[in-house]
C-alpha positions as CSV (number, residue, x, y, z in Angstrom):
1,X,7.4,-4.3,23.7
2,X,7.8,-5.8,20.5
3,X,10.7,-6.7,18.8
4,X,10.4,-5.4,15.4
5,X,13.4,-6.4,12.7
6,X,13.5,-4.7,9.6
7,X,14.6,-5.9,6.3
8,X,15.8,-4.1,3.6
9,X,15.5,-1.1,6.2
10,X,17.0,1.2,3.5
11,X,14.9,2.2,0.9
12,X,11.8,5.3,1.2
13,X,9.2,2.3,3.2
14,X,12.2,1.5,5.6
15,X,12.9,5.1,6.6
16,X,9.2,5.4,7.1
17,X,8.6,2.4,9.0
18,X,11.8,3.3,10.8
19,X,10.2,7.1,11.7
20,X,7.0,5.9,12.5
21,X,8.5,2.5,14.9
22,X,10.7,5.1,17.0
23,X,6.9,6.9,17.9
24,X,5.5,3.9,18.6
25,X,4.3,3.1,22.4
26,X,4.4,-1.0,21.8
27,X,7.7,-1.5,19.4
28,X,11.2,-2.3,20.1
29,X,13.8,-2.4,16.3
30,X,15.7,-5.0,16.9
31,X,17.1,-4.2,13.8
32,X,17.1,-2.8,10.5
33,X,18.8,-4.7,7.1
34,X,20.9,-3.7,4.1
35,X,22.9,-5.1,1.5
36,X,24.5,-2.3,0.7
37,X,24.9,-0.2,3.2
38,X,25.7,-3.1,5.4
39,X,28.3,-1.8,8.8
40,X,27.2,2.1,8.2
41,X,25.6,4.0,11.1
42,X,21.0,4.3,9.8
43,X,22.0,8.2,10.6
44,X,24.5,8.6,8.0
45,X,21.7,7.4,5.4
46,X,19.1,8.5,7.3
47,X,20.6,11.8,8.8
48,X,16.9,13.2,10.3
49,X,17.4,9.7,12.7
50,X,20.5,11.1,14.3
51,X,20.9,11.2,18.3
52,X,17.6,8.7,18.0
53,X,18.9,5.9,16.9
54,X,22.1,4.6,17.4
55,X,22.4,0.9,15.1
56,X,24.1,-0.1,12.3
57,X,22.6,-1.6,9.5
58,X,23.1,-5.3,9.1
59,X,23.3,-8.1,6.3
60,X,19.9,-10.2,6.3
61,X,21.6,-12.8,7.3
62,X,20.4,-16.2,9.5
63,X,20.2,-14.4,12.8
64,X,17.1,-12.5,11.7
65,X,14.9,-14.6,12.4
66,X,16.6,-15.1,16.4
67,X,14.6,-12.5,18.4
68,X,11.7,-10.6,17.1
69,X,8.3,-11.3,17.6
70,X,7.1,-9.7,13.9
71,X,9.2,-9.2,10.6
72,X,8.6,-6.0,7.8
73,X,10.0,-7.1,4.2
74,X,10.4,-3.7,2.2
75,X,12.3,-5.6,-0.8
76,X,11.5,-5.6,-4.4
77,X,9.3,-8.1,-5.4
78,X,10.5,-11.5,-6.0
79,X,13.3,-11.0,-3.1
80,X,11.3,-10.8,-0.8
81,X,9.1,-14.0,-1.7
82,X,11.9,-16.1,0.1
83,X,12.3,-14.2,3.3
84,X,8.6,-14.4,4.2
85,X,8.6,-18.4,3.5
86,X,11.3,-18.4,6.5
87,X,9.9,-16.2,8.1
88,X,5.9,-18.6,7.6
89,X,8.0,-21.5,9.1
90,X,9.3,-20.3,11.7
91,X,6.5,-19.1,13.0
92,X,7.2,-15.1,12.6
93,X,4.9,-12.9,11.7
94,X,5.6,-11.5,8.9
95,X,3.9,-8.2,6.7
96,X,5.9,-8.0,3.1
97,X,5.7,-4.8,1.6
98,X,6.5,-6.6,-1.7
99,X,4.3,-7.9,-4.9
100,X,4.6,-11.1,-3.8
101,X,2.0,-12.1,-1.7
102,X,-1.0,-10.1,-2.8
103,X,-2.6,-11.6,-5.9
104,X,-3.9,-14.7,-4.5
105,X,-4.1,-16.8,-8.2
106,X,-0.7,-18.1,-9.3
107,X,-1.5,-17.8,-13.1
108,X,-2.3,-14.0,-11.9
109,X,0.8,-13.5,-10.5
110,X,3.0,-15.1,-13.2
111,X,0.5,-12.3,-15.6
112,X,1.2,-9.6,-14.1
113,X,4.9,-10.5,-12.6
114,X,5.8,-11.9,-15.7
115,X,8.1,-14.9,-13.5
116,X,6.5,-18.3,-11.9
117,X,5.7,-17.8,-7.7
118,X,8.3,-20.4,-5.9
119,X,5.6,-21.3,-3.5
120,X,1.9,-21.1,-4.6
121,X,1.0,-23.2,-1.7
122,X,1.5,-19.8,0.5
123,X,-0.5,-17.1,-1.3
124,X,-3.6,-18.4,0.3
125,X,-2.4,-17.8,3.7
126,X,-1.1,-14.6,3.2
127,X,-4.2,-12.0,3.9
128,X,-4.1,-9.4,1.9
129,X,-3.8,-5.9,4.3
130,X,-6.1,-3.8,3.3
131,X,-8.0,-3.1,6.8
132,X,-11.8,-1.3,5.3
133,X,-12.1,-4.4,4.0
134,X,-10.4,-7.4,5.6
135,X,-10.2,-6.5,9.6
136,X,-11.1,-9.3,10.5
137,X,-9.0,-11.7,9.0
138,X,-5.5,-9.4,9.2
139,X,-6.2,-10.1,12.9
140,X,-5.5,-13.5,12.7
141,X,-2.8,-13.7,10.2
142,X,1.0,-14.0,10.6
143,X,1.4,-13.8,6.9
144,X,0.8,-10.3,5.7
145,X,0.2,-8.8,2.4
146,X,0.9,-5.1,2.3
147,X,-1.0,-4.0,-0.8
148,X,0.1,-1.2,-2.9
149,X,0.4,2.1,-3.8
150,X,-1.8,3.0,-6.4
151,X,-4.2,-0.6,-5.7
152,X,-4.8,1.2,-1.8
153,X,-6.3,4.8,-3.9
154,X,-7.9,2.8,-6.6
155,X,-9.5,0.1,-4.5
156,X,-10.7,2.7,-1.3
157,X,-12.7,4.1,-3.9
158,X,-13.9,1.6,-5.8
159,X,-15.0,-1.3,-2.9
160,X,-18.0,0.8,-2.1
161,X,-19.4,1.3,-5.2
162,X,-18.5,-2.4,-6.6
163,X,-20.5,-4.0,-3.4
164,X,-23.7,-2.2,-4.5
165,X,-23.7,-1.8,-8.2
166,X,-22.9,-3.0,-10.6
167,X,-21.0,-0.5,-13.2
168,X,-20.9,-1.3,-16.7
169,X,-17.4,0.1,-17.4
170,X,-14.2,2.0,-14.2
171,X,-11.6,3.9,-16.2
172,X,-9.2,5.6,-13.7
173,X,-6.7,8.0,-14.0
174,X,-3.6,8.3,-10.8
175,X,-1.0,10.8,-10.7
176,X,1.9,10.5,-7.9
177,X,5.0,11.6,-6.3
178,X,8.2,10.5,-7.7
179,X,8.8,8.7,-4.4
180,X,6.6,6.4,-5.6
181,X,9.8,5.1,-8.0
182,X,12.1,4.9,-5.6
183,X,14.7,5.9,-3.5
184,X,17.3,4.9,-6.7
185,X,17.8,7.9,-9.7
186,X,16.2,6.9,-12.8
187,X,15.7,8.8,-16.2
188,X,12.4,9.6,-14.8
189,X,13.0,11.4,-12.2
190,X,15.6,13.2,-12.2
191,X,14.5,16.5,-11.4
192,X,14.6,18.1,-15.6
193,X,13.0,15.3,-16.8
194,X,9.8,15.4,-14.4
195,X,10.3,19.3,-12.4
196,X,7.1,21.4,-14.2
197,X,5.6,17.5,-16.0
198,X,3.4,15.2,-15.6
199,X,4.8,11.9,-17.7
200,X,2.0,8.9,-17.7
201,X,3.3,5.4,-18.4
202,X,2.1,1.9,-18.3
203,X,-1.1,2.7,-19.5
204,X,-4.4,1.2,-20.1
205,X,-4.2,-2.6,-18.8
206,X,-0.6,-2.4,-18.4
207,X,0.6,-1.4,-14.9
208,X,1.2,-4.4,-12.7
209,X,-1.9,-3.0,-10.1
210,X,-4.6,-3.7,-12.5
211,X,-4.3,-7.2,-11.9
212,X,-3.7,-7.1,-7.6
213,X,-7.2,-4.2,-8.1
214,X,-8.8,-7.3,-10.0
215,X,-7.7,-10.1,-7.6
216,X,-9.1,-8.6,-4.9
217,X,-12.7,-7.6,-6.1
218,X,-13.1,-11.3,-7.3
219,X,-12.0,-12.6,-3.6
220,X,-14.0,-9.8,-2.1
221,X,-17.0,-9.6,-4.2
222,X,-17.6,-12.8,-6.6
223,X,-17.5,-10.3,-9.2
224,X,-15.7,-9.5,-12.8
225,X,-14.2,-6.6,-13.0
226,X,-12.2,-5.2,-16.0
227,X,-10.9,-1.8,-14.9
228,X,-8.2,0.7,-17.8
229,X,-5.6,2.4,-15.6
230,X,-3.3,5.0,-16.4
231,X,-0.4,5.9,-14.0
232,X,0.7,9.1,-14.1
233,X,4.4,10.6,-12.5
234,X,4.3,14.3,-11.9
235,X,6.3,17.1,-9.9
236,X,5.4,16.0,-6.0
237,X,7.8,14.6,-3.6
238,X,4.8,12.3,-2.3
239,X,0.9,12.2,-2.4
240,X,-1.0,10.0,-5.1
241,X,-4.5,11.4,-6.0
242,X,-6.7,8.8,-8.5
243,X,-10.0,10.0,-10.6
244,X,-12.2,6.9,-11.5
245,X,-14.4,7.0,-13.5
246,X,-18.0,4.8,-13.1
247,X,-20.3,4.4,-16.0
248,X,-23.5,3.2,-15.5
249,X,-26.6,0.8,-17.0
250,X,-28.8,4.1,-15.7
251,X,-28.6,7.8,-14.0
252,X,-27.2,7.3,-10.4
253,X,-27.2,10.1,-7.6
254,X,-24.6,11.5,-6.6
255,X,-26.2,12.1,-3.0
256,X,-27.1,8.6,-3.4
257,X,-23.4,7.2,-3.6
258,X,-22.8,9.3,-1.2
259,X,-24.7,7.8,1.3
260,X,-23.2,4.2,0.3
261,X,-19.3,5.8,1.1
262,X,-20.6,7.2,3.8
263,X,-22.1,3.9,5.6
264,X,-19.0,1.8,4.2
265,X,-16.5,3.9,5.9
266,X,-18.4,4.9,9.0
267,X,-16.6,3.3,11.5
268,X,-12.8,3.6,9.7
269,X,-10.8,5.5,12.1
270,X,-7.8,6.0,8.5
271,X,-10.7,7.1,5.9
272,X,-12.1,11.3,5.8
273,X,-15.2,11.7,3.0
274,X,-14.3,15.1,2.3
275,X,-16.3,18.3,0.4
276,X,-12.9,18.5,-1.6
277,X,-9.5,17.1,-2.5
278,X,-6.7,18.3,-2.0
279,X,-4.1,16.5,-1.4
280,X,-1.9,18.3,1.5
281,X,-4.7,17.5,3.6
282,X,-2.9,13.7,3.0
283,X,0.0,13.9,2.6
284,X,2.3,13.3,5.4
285,X,-0.6,11.0,7.3
286,X,-2.2,7.9,7.6
287,X,-5.3,9.2,6.2
288,X,-7.4,8.5,2.7
289,X,-9.7,11.1,1.6
290,X,-12.2,10.6,-0.6
291,X,-15.3,13.0,-2.6
292,X,-17.8,12.0,-4.4
293,X,-19.2,13.9,-7.8
294,X,-20.5,12.7,-11.1
295,X,-22.1,13.6,-14.5
296,X,-25.8,12.6,-13.5
297,X,-27.5,13.3,-17.2
298,X,-24.7,11.2,-18.5
299,X,-24.7,7.8,-15.7
300,X,-21.2,8.6,-14.2
301,X,-19.9,8.7,-11.0
302,X,-16.9,10.1,-10.4
303,X,-14.8,9.4,-6.7
304,X,-11.5,11.1,-5.8
305,X,-9.4,9.5,-3.8
306,X,-5.7,11.4,-2.2
307,X,-3.3,9.3,-0.2
308,X,0.2,9.5,1.5
309,X,2.2,6.7,-1.0
310,X,4.6,5.6,2.0
311,X,2.4,6.4,4.5
312,X,-1.3,5.2,3.7
313,X,-0.1,4.1,0.3
314,X,3.3,1.5,1.8
315,X,4.5,2.4,5.3
316,X,2.3,3.3,8.0
317,X,-0.6,0.8,6.0
318,X,1.8,-1.7,7.2
319,X,2.4,-0.2,10.5
320,X,-1.7,-0.1,11.1
321,X,-1.2,-3.7,10.3
322,X,0.7,-4.1,12.7
323,X,-1.3,-2.9,15.1
324,X,-4.2,-4.1,14.2
325,X,-2.7,-7.8,14.3
326,X,-1.4,-7.4,17.5
327,X,-4.1,-5.8,19.8
328,X,-2.4,-1.9,19.8
329,X,-4.7,1.1,18.7
330,X,-5.5,0.7,15.4
331,X,-3.6,4.9,16.0
332,X,-0.8,3.8,18.1
333,X,2.4,5.3,15.7
334,X,0.2,7.3,13.4
335,X,-1.3,10.1,14.7
């Protein structure tokens, strides 16, 4: 049994991790930390776990570095940075769900997160945890940077095209549920503001996940792309639907692009090429559904992806990577 710790387990990603790990045949939760709820029973914060788990949240301290094989850090960016370093220094495998180790360039990290990375030499050691492009590297790493939710939805639609073609322009429209904003309430997530509404934000080239996406494409395919990206919050509990518009130099057959995607993802257990997109089909699952369409007369290819932002976009993908790293079936705990 793998002894697993969760740092920052009282948020939405922590809740999903607990749910998955309780159903995983090869793991035992060693502890769950929370500064806010230290000393309180986990089921008092998440009543769904009543009768399933009797642990109390503990404070993150020196004790968390003992008696564990693998740790998930579910903290905001900059806060995870130090914990990841300490676990790595002790030889403990760590899966970081923050943005702190996703971007490999210290300069790019500073540009997008407005702060200097404290441990720039560690950026190259961390492996970006998108199994569909990095599975072999994931198998060997002890420091995994779990992808962002928007970045996952975009990269799964972007990689097959960028790997085989050279689009002229890439424009992306993404809509996500309010769980993407986290558990802490804000004005934008109040029912009266978000219900029956769509709220664009950080449009154009302002959202932080742009830096992550472009960095991954550069490191994986040695290509420089500049995407235009408009994220939007809408009145969903969970899920992301992204529409990616590729402007090509010349006319491209939609069937040809479908063939590229089917070949690219032929052996992937959590990617499905579908004839139409329905967000309900991926909610509460670790799947990514992808539809390919286009306007050949305008040299435009359209790729639509759908994921659950809390699972394939966060905790589910983290466990998928843990399974790869530890030799379990990739679907263990995620069926």
